[in-house]
FIVOFI-242031 format. One record per atom (N, C-alpha, C): residue number from 1; atom name; x, y, z. Coordinates in steps of 0.05 Angstrom, whole numbers, padded with zeros to 5 digits, m for minus. Layout:
# FIVOFI-242031
@seq->NUM | atom->CA | xx->X | yy->Y | zz->Z
...
***
This chain:
# FIVOFI-242031
@seq->1 | atom->N | xx->m00796 | yy->00996 | zz->m00503
@seq->1 | atom->CA | xx->m00787 | yy->00996 | zz->m00530
@seq->1 | atom->C | xx->m00797 | yy->01021 | zz->m00544
@seq->2 | atom->N | xx->m00782 | yy->01032 | zz->m00562
@seq->2 | atom->CA | xx->m00790 | yy->01055 | zz->m00577
@seq->2 | atom->C | xx->m00790 | yy->01050 | zz->m00607
@seq->3 | atom->N | xx->m00811 | yy->01060 | zz->m00620
@seq->3 | atom->CA | xx->m00812 | yy->01059 | zz->m00649
@seq->3 | atom->C | xx->m00804 | yy->01087 | zz->m00658
@seq->4 | atom->N | xx->m00784 | yy->01090 | zz->m00675
@seq->4 | atom->CA | xx->m00774 | yy->01116 | zz->m00684
@seq->4 | atom->C | xx->m00774 | yy->01116 | zz->m00714
@seq->5 | atom->N | xx->m00785 | yy->01138 | zz->m00725
@seq->5 | atom->CA | xx->m00786 | yy->01142 | zz->m00754
@seq->5 | atom->C | xx->m00771 | yy->01168 | zz->m00760
@seq->6 | atom->N | xx->m00753 | yy->01167 | zz->m00780
@seq->6 | atom->CA | xx->m00737 | yy->01190 | zz->m00787
@seq->6 | atom->C | xx->m00739 | yy->01197 | zz->m00816
@seq->7 | atom->N | xx->m00733 | yy->01222 | zz->m00823
@seq->7 | atom->CA | xx->m00731 | yy->01230 | zz->m00851
@seq->7 | atom->C | xx->m00704 | yy->01243 | zz->m00855
@seq->8 | atom->N | xx->m00699 | yy->01256 | zz->m00877
@seq->8 | atom->CA | xx->m00673 | yy->01268 | zz->m00882
@seq->8 | atom->C | xx->m00666 | yy->01291 | zz->m00864
@seq->9 | atom->N | xx->m00687 | yy->01303 | zz->m00851
@seq->9 | atom->CA | xx->m00682 | yy->01325 | zz->m00833
@seq->9 | atom->C | xx->m00676 | yy->01316 | zz->m00805
@seq->10 | atom->N | xx->m00689 | yy->01294 | zz->m00796
@seq->10 | atom->CA | xx->m00685 | yy->01284 | zz->m00769
@seq->10 | atom->C | xx->m00709 | yy->01267 | zz->m00761
@seq->11 | atom->N | xx->m00712 | yy->01263 | zz->m00735
@seq->11 | atom->CA | xx->m00733 | yy->01247 | zz->m00724
@seq->11 | atom->C | xx->m00760 | yy->01261 | zz->m00728
@seq->12 | atom->N | xx->m00779 | yy->01246 | zz->m00739
@seq->12 | atom->CA | xx->m00806 | yy->01258 | zz->m00743
@seq->12 | atom->C | xx->m00827 | yy->01246 | zz->m00726
@seq->13 | atom->N | xx->m00822 | yy->01222 | zz->m00715
@seq->13 | atom->CA | xx->m00843 | yy->01209 | zz->m00699
@seq->13 | atom->C | xx->m00830 | yy->01188 | zz->m00681
@seq->14 | atom->N | xx->m00837 | yy->01189 | zz->m00655
@seq->14 | atom->CA | xx->m00828 | yy->01169 | zz->m00636
@seq->14 | atom->C | xx->m00852 | yy->01160 | zz->m00620
@seq->15 | atom->N | xx->m00855 | yy->01134 | zz->m00616
@seq->15 | atom->CA | xx->m00876 | yy->01124 | zz->m00599
@seq->15 | atom->C | xx->m00864 | yy->01102 | zz->m00581
@seq->16 | atom->N | xx->m00870 | yy->01105 | zz->m00555
@seq->16 | atom->CA | xx->m00860 | yy->01086 | zz->m00536
@seq->16 | atom->C | xx->m00880 | yy->01065 | zz->m00529
@seq->17 | atom->N | xx->m00871 | yy->01040 | zz->m00528
@seq->17 | atom->CA | xx->m00888 | yy->01017 | zz->m00522
@seq->17 | atom->C | xx->m00889 | yy->01014 | zz->m00492
@seq->18 | atom->N | xx->m00913 | yy->01010 | zz->m00481
@seq->18 | atom->CA | xx->m00916 | yy->01006 | zz->m00452
@seq->18 | atom->C | xx->m00903 | yy->00980 | zz->m00444
@seq->19 | atom->N | xx->m00892 | yy->00980 | zz->m00420
@seq->19 | atom->CA | xx->m00879 | yy->00956 | zz->m00409
@seq->19 | atom->C | xx->m00899 | yy->00934 | zz->m00407
@seq->20 | atom->N | xx->m00891 | yy->00910 | zz->m00417
@seq->20 | atom->CA | xx->m00908 | yy->00887 | zz->m00417
@seq->20 | atom->C | xx->m00925 | yy->00884 | zz->m00441
@seq->21 | atom->N | xx->m00925 | yy->00904 | zz->m00459
@seq->21 | atom->CA | xx->m00942 | yy->00902 | zz->m00483
@seq->21 | atom->C | xx->m00928 | yy->00884 | zz->m00504
@seq->22 | atom->N | xx->m00944 | yy->00873 | zz->m00522
@seq->22 | atom->CA | xx->m00934 | yy->00856 | zz->m00542
@seq->22 | atom->C | xx->m00936 | yy->00869 | zz->m00569
@seq->23 | atom->N | xx->m00915 | yy->00867 | zz->m00586
@seq->23 | atom->CA | xx->m00916 | yy->00877 | zz->m00613
@seq->23 | atom->C | xx->m00931 | yy->00858 | zz->m00630
@seq->24 | atom->N | xx->m00953 | yy->00867 | zz->m00641
@seq->24 | atom->CA | xx->m00969 | yy->00850 | zz->m00659
@seq->24 | atom->C | xx->m00979 | yy->00866 | zz->m00682
@seq->25 | atom->N | xx->m00995 | yy->00854 | zz->m00700
@seq->25 | atom->CA | xx->m01004 | yy->00868 | zz->m00724
@seq->25 | atom->C | xx->m01021 | yy->00892 | zz->m00717
@seq->26 | atom->N | xx->m01038 | yy->00890 | zz->m00697
@seq->26 | atom->CA | xx->m01056 | yy->00912 | zz->m00689
@seq->26 | atom->C | xx->m01039 | yy->00936 | zz->m00680
@seq->27 | atom->N | xx->m01019 | yy->00931 | zz->m00663
@seq->27 | atom->CA | xx->m01002 | yy->00953 | zz->m00654
@seq->27 | atom->C | xx->m00987 | yy->00966 | zz->m00677
@seq->28 | atom->N | xx->m00977 | yy->00950 | zz->m00695
@seq->28 | atom->CA | xx->m00962 | yy->00961 | zz->m00718
@seq->28 | atom->C | xx->m00980 | yy->00978 | zz->m00736
@seq->29 | atom->N | xx->m01005 | yy->00969 | zz->m00740
@seq->29 | atom->CA | xx->m01024 | yy->00985 | zz->m00756
@seq->29 | atom->C | xx->m01030 | yy->01011 | zz->m00742
@seq->30 | atom->N | xx->m01034 | yy->01010 | zz->m00716
@seq->30 | atom->CA | xx->m01040 | yy->01035 | zz->m00701
@seq->30 | atom->C | xx->m01017 | yy->01054 | zz->m00703
@seq->31 | atom->N | xx->m00992 | yy->01044 | zz->m00700
@seq->31 | atom->CA | xx->m00969 | yy->01061 | zz->m00701
@seq->31 | atom->C | xx->m00966 | yy->01074 | zz->m00729
@seq->32 | atom->N | xx->m00969 | yy->01058 | zz->m00750
@seq->32 | atom->CA | xx->m00967 | yy->01068 | zz->m00777
@seq->32 | atom->C | xx->m00989 | yy->01088 | zz->m00783
@seq->33 | atom->N | xx->m01013 | yy->01084 | zz->m00773
@seq->33 | atom->CA | xx->m01034 | yy->01104 | zz->m00776
@seq->33 | atom->C | xx->m01028 | yy->01131 | zz->m00763
@seq->34 | atom->N | xx->m01016 | yy->01129 | zz->m00739
@seq->34 | atom->CA | xx->m01007 | yy->01154 | zz->m00725
@seq->34 | atom->C | xx->m00985 | yy->01168 | zz->m00741
@seq->35 | atom->N | xx->m00967 | yy->01152 | zz->m00752
@seq->35 | atom->CA | xx->m00946 | yy->01164 | zz->m00768
@seq->35 | atom->C | xx->m00957 | yy->01177 | zz->m00793
@seq->36 | atom->N | xx->m00977 | yy->01164 | zz->m00806
@seq->36 | atom->CA | xx->m00990 | yy->01175 | zz->m00830
@seq->36 | atom->C | xx->m01003 | yy->01202 | zz->m00823
@seq->37 | atom->N | xx->m01017 | yy->01203 | zz->m00800
@seq->37 | atom->CA | xx->m01030 | yy->01228 | zz->m00792
@seq->37 | atom->C | xx->m01009 | yy->01250 | zz->m00787
@seq->38 | atom->N | xx->m00987 | yy->01243 | zz->m00774
@seq->38 | atom->CA | xx->m00966 | yy->01262 | zz->m00769
@seq->38 | atom->C | xx->m00955 | yy->01273 | zz->m00795
@seq->39 | atom->N | xx->m00950 | yy->01255 | zz->m00814
@seq->39 | atom->CA | xx->m00940 | yy->01264 | zz->m00840
@seq->39 | atom->C | xx->m00960 | yy->01282 | zz->m00854
@seq->40 | atom->N | xx->m00986 | yy->01275 | zz->m00853
@seq->40 | atom->CA | xx->m01006 | yy->01291 | zz->m00866
@seq->40 | atom->C | xx->m01007 | yy->01320 | zz->m00854
@seq->41 | atom->N | xx->m01005 | yy->01322 | zz->m00827
@seq->41 | atom->CA | xx->m01004 | yy->01348 | zz->m00814
@seq->41 | atom->C | xx->m00980 | yy->01363 | zz->m00822
@seq->42 | atom->N | xx->m00957 | yy->01350 | zz->m00824
@seq->42 | atom->CA | xx->m00932 | yy->01362 | zz->m00832
@seq->42 | atom->C | xx->m00935 | yy->01375 | zz->m00860
@seq->43 | atom->N | xx->m00947 | yy->01360 | zz->m00879
@seq->43 | atom->CA | xx->m00949 | yy->01370 | zz->m00906
@seq->43 | atom->C | xx->m00969 | yy->01392 | zz->m00908
@seq->44 | atom->N | xx->m00991 | yy->01392 | zz->m00892
@seq->44 | atom->CA | xx->m01010 | yy->01414 | zz->m00892
@seq->44 | atom->C | xx->m00996 | yy->01439 | zz->m00882
@seq->45 | atom->N | xx->m00981 | yy->01437 | zz->m00861
@seq->45 | atom->CA | xx->m00966 | yy->01461 | zz->m00850
@seq->45 | atom->C | xx->m00946 | yy->01471 | zz->m00870
@seq->46 | atom->N | xx->m00932 | yy->01452 | zz->m00883
@seq->46 | atom->CA | xx->m00912 | yy->01460 | zz->m00902
@seq->46 | atom->C | xx->m00925 | yy->01474 | zz->m00926
@seq->47 | atom->N | xx->m00947 | yy->01464 | zz->m00935
@seq->47 | atom->CA | xx->m00962 | yy->01476 | zz->m00958
@seq->47 | atom->C | xx->m00971 | yy->01504 | zz->m00951
@seq->48 | atom->N | xx->m00981 | yy->01508 | zz->m00926
@seq->48 | atom->CA | xx->m00990 | yy->01534 | zz->m00917
@seq->48 | atom->C | xx->m00966 | yy->01554 | zz->m00917
@seq->49 | atom->N | xx->m00943 | yy->01545 | zz->m00907
@seq->49 | atom->CA | xx->m00920 | yy->01562 | zz->m00906
@seq->49 | atom->C | xx->m00910 | yy->01569 | zz->m00934
@seq->50 | atom->N | xx->m00911 | yy->01551 | zz->m00953
@seq->50 | atom->CA | xx->m00902 | yy->01557 | zz->m00980
@seq->50 | atom->C | xx->m00921 | yy->01577 | zz->m00993
@seq->51 | atom->N | xx->m00947 | yy->01574 | zz->m00988
@seq->51 | atom->CA | xx->m00966 | yy->01593 | zz->m01000
@seq->51 | atom->C | xx->m00962 | yy->01621 | zz->m00990
@seq->52 | atom->N | xx->m00953 | yy->01623 | zz->m00965
@seq->52 | atom->CA | xx->m00949 | yy->01650 | zz->m00953
@seq->52 | atom->C | xx->m00923 | yy->01662 | zz->m00961
@seq->53 | atom->N | xx->m00903 | yy->01646 | zz->m00967
@seq->53 | atom->CA | xx->m00876 | yy->01657 | zz->m00973
@seq->53 | atom->C | xx->m00873 | yy->01661 | zz->m01003
@seq->54 | atom->N | xx->m00861 | yy->01642 | zz->m01016
@seq->54 | atom->CA | xx->m00855 | yy->01646 | zz->m01045
@seq->54 | atom->C | xx->m00865 | yy->01622 | zz->m01061
@seq->55 | atom->N | xx->m00871 | yy->01627 | zz->m01086
@seq->55 | atom->CA | xx->m00880 | yy->01605 | zz->m01103
@seq->55 | atom->C | xx->m00857 | yy->01586 | zz->m01110
@seq->56 | atom->N | xx->m00864 | yy->01563 | zz->m01121
@seq->56 | atom->CA | xx->m00844 | yy->01544 | zz->m01129
@seq->56 | atom->C | xx->m00826 | yy->01556 | zz->m01151
@seq->57 | atom->N | xx->m00800 | yy->01549 | zz->m01151
@seq->57 | atom->CA | xx->m00783 | yy->01559 | zz->m01172
@seq->57 | atom->C | xx->m00791 | yy->01547 | zz->m01199
@seq->58 | atom->N | xx->m00787 | yy->01562 | zz->m01221
@seq->58 | atom->CA | xx->m00795 | yy->01551 | zz->m01247
@seq->58 | atom->C | xx->m00777 | yy->01527 | zz->m01254
@seq->59 | atom->N | xx->m00788 | yy->01509 | zz->m01269
@seq->59 | atom->CA | xx->m00773 | yy->01485 | zz->m01277
@seq->59 | atom->C | xx->m00783 | yy->01476 | zz->m01304
@seq->60 | atom->N | xx->m00766 | yy->01460 | zz->m01317
@seq->60 | atom->CA | xx->m00773 | yy->01449 | zz->m01343
@seq->60 | atom->C | xx->m00783 | yy->01421 | zz->m01338
@seq->61 | atom->N | xx->m00808 | yy->01415 | zz->m01346
@seq->61 | atom->CA | xx->m00819 | yy->01389 | zz->m01341
@seq->61 | atom->C | xx->m00808 | yy->01367 | zz->m01360
@seq->62 | atom->N | xx->m00795 | yy->01375 | zz->m01381
@seq->62 | atom->CA | xx->m00784 | yy->01355 | zz->m01400
@seq->62 | atom->C | xx->m00755 | yy->01350 | zz->m01396
@seq->63 | atom->N | xx->m00742 | yy->01361 | zz->m01375
@seq->63 | atom->CA | xx->m00714 | yy->01355 | zz->m01369
@seq->63 | atom->C | xx->m00712 | yy->01347 | zz->m01340
@seq->64 | atom->N | xx->m00706 | yy->01322 | zz->m01335
@seq->64 | atom->CA | xx->m00704 | yy->01312 | zz->m01307
@seq->64 | atom->C | xx->m00677 | yy->01321 | zz->m01295
@seq->65 | atom->N | xx->m00675 | yy->01324 | zz->m01269
@seq->65 | atom->CA | xx->m00650 | yy->01331 | zz->m01256
@seq->65 | atom->C | xx->m00628 | yy->01310 | zz->m01263
@seq->66 | atom->N | xx->m00635 | yy->01286 | zz->m01268
@seq->66 | atom->CA | xx->m00615 | yy->01266 | zz->m01274
@seq->66 | atom->C | xx->m00603 | yy->01270 | zz->m01302
@seq->67 | atom->N | xx->m00616 | yy->01287 | zz->m01319
@seq->67 | atom->CA | xx->m00605 | yy->01293 | zz->m01345
@seq->67 | atom->C | xx->m00586 | yy->01316 | zz->m01346
@seq->68 | atom->N | xx->m00581 | yy->01329 | zz->m01323
@seq->68 | atom->CA | xx->m00565 | yy->01353 | zz->m01323
@seq->68 | atom->C | xx->m00536 | yy->01348 | zz->m01331
@seq->69 | atom->N | xx->m00527 | yy->01323 | zz->m01328
@seq->69 | atom->CA | xx->m00499 | yy->01317 | zz->m01336
@seq->69 | atom->C | xx->m00496 | yy->01319 | zz->m01367
@seq->70 | atom->N | xx->m00518 | yy->01319 | zz->m01382
@seq->70 | atom->CA | xx->m00516 | yy->01321 | zz->m01411
@seq->70 | atom->C | xx->m00511 | yy->01350 | zz->m01421
@seq->71 | atom->N | xx->m00518 | yy->01370 | zz->m01405
@seq->71 | atom->CA | xx->m00517 | yy->01397 | zz->m01414
@seq->71 | atom->C | xx->m00488 | yy->01407 | zz->m01419
@seq->72 | atom->N | xx->m00469 | yy->01401 | zz->m01402
@seq->72 | atom->CA | xx->m00442 | yy->01410 | zz->m01406
@seq->72 | atom->C | xx->m00429 | yy->01400 | zz->m01432
@seq->73 | atom->N | xx->m00429 | yy->01374 | zz->m01437
@seq->73 | atom->CA | xx->m00418 | yy->01364 | zz->m01462
@seq->73 | atom->C | xx->m00433 | yy->01374 | zz->m01487
@seq->74 | atom->N | xx->m00459 | yy->01377 | zz->m01484
@seq->74 | atom->CA | xx->m00475 | yy->01387 | zz->m01507
@seq->74 | atom->C | xx->m00467 | yy->01416 | zz->m01513
@seq->75 | atom->N | xx->m00463 | yy->01432 | zz->m01492
@seq->75 | atom->CA | xx->m00455 | yy->01460 | zz->m01497
@seq->75 | atom->C | xx->m00427 | yy->01461 | zz->m01510
@seq->76 | atom->N | xx->m00409 | yy->01443 | zz->m01502
@seq->76 | atom->CA | xx->m00382 | yy->01443 | zz->m01514
@seq->76 | atom->C | xx->m00384 | yy->01437 | zz->m01543
@seq->77 | atom->N | xx->m00401 | yy->01418 | zz->m01551
@seq->77 | atom->CA | xx->m00403 | yy->01410 | zz->m01579
@seq->77 | atom->C | xx->m00415 | yy->01433 | zz->m01596
@seq->78 | atom->N | xx->m00435 | yy->01446 | zz->m01585
@seq->78 | atom->CA | xx->m00450 | yy->01467 | zz->m01600
@seq->78 | atom->C | xx->m00437 | yy->01495 | zz->m01598
@seq->79 | atom->N | xx->m00417 | yy->01498 | zz->m01581
@seq->79 | atom->CA | xx->m00405 | yy->01525 | zz->m01578
@seq->79 | atom->C | xx->m00394 | yy->01535 | zz->m01605
@seq->80 | atom->N | xx->m00402 | yy->01559 | zz->m01612
@seq->80 | atom->CA | xx->m00392 | yy->01572 | zz->m01636
@seq->80 | atom->C | xx->m00409 | yy->01566 | zz->m01661
@seq->81 | atom->N | xx->m00427 | yy->01546 | zz->m01660
@seq->81 | atom->CA | xx->m00443 | yy->01540 | zz->m01684
@seq->81 | atom->C | xx->m00466 | yy->01559 | zz->m01686
@seq->82 | atom->N | xx->m00473 | yy->01567 | zz->m01710
@seq->82 | atom->CA | xx->m00496 | yy->01585 | zz->m01716
@seq->82 | atom->C | xx->m00516 | yy->01570 | zz->m01734
@seq->83 | atom->N | xx->m00541 | yy->01572 | zz->m01728
@seq->83 | atom->CA | xx->m00562 | yy->01559 | zz->m01743
@seq->83 | atom->C | xx->m00580 | yy->01580 | zz->m01756
@seq->84 | atom->N | xx->m00587 | yy->01575 | zz->m01781
@seq->84 | atom->CA | xx->m00604 | yy->01594 | zz->m01796
@seq->84 | atom->C | xx->m00633 | yy->01592 | zz->m01787
@seq->85 | atom->N | xx->m00642 | yy->01569 | zz->m01778
@seq->85 | atom->CA | xx->m00669 | yy->01566 | zz->m01769
@seq->85 | atom->C | xx->m00672 | yy->01540 | zz->m01753
@seq->86 | atom->N | xx->m00697 | yy->01533 | zz->m01746
@seq->86 | atom->CA | xx->m00702 | yy->01510 | zz->m01729
@seq->86 | atom->C | xx->m00695 | yy->01484 | zz->m01744
@seq->87 | atom->N | xx->m00700 | yy->01484 | zz->m01770
@seq->87 | atom->CA | xx->m00696 | yy->01460 | zz->m01786
@seq->87 | atom->C | xx->m00666 | yy->01454 | zz->m01791
@seq->88 | atom->N | xx->m00650 | yy->01474 | zz->m01790
@seq->88 | atom->CA | xx->m00621 | yy->01468 | zz->m01795
@seq->88 | atom->C | xx->m00608 | yy->01464 | zz->m01769
***
């Protein structure tokens, strides 16, 4: 039997169970700990590669990606309007 864990990129961890072994809590905990270590190593390597290449792109912390659908209609309403200051 094989335990396979995948992410959006593909398979990240596979562990094969020895013939005649029994799946129990101890085995599941061991497998999940191995997966956790694999993920930790992956993120350390990814962090090192990001530090060497380019910084994170700038972003606005007060506008979530799920709010992007609001920008188009808001631009249509405000197009052509001029404001004298922040209060108007």
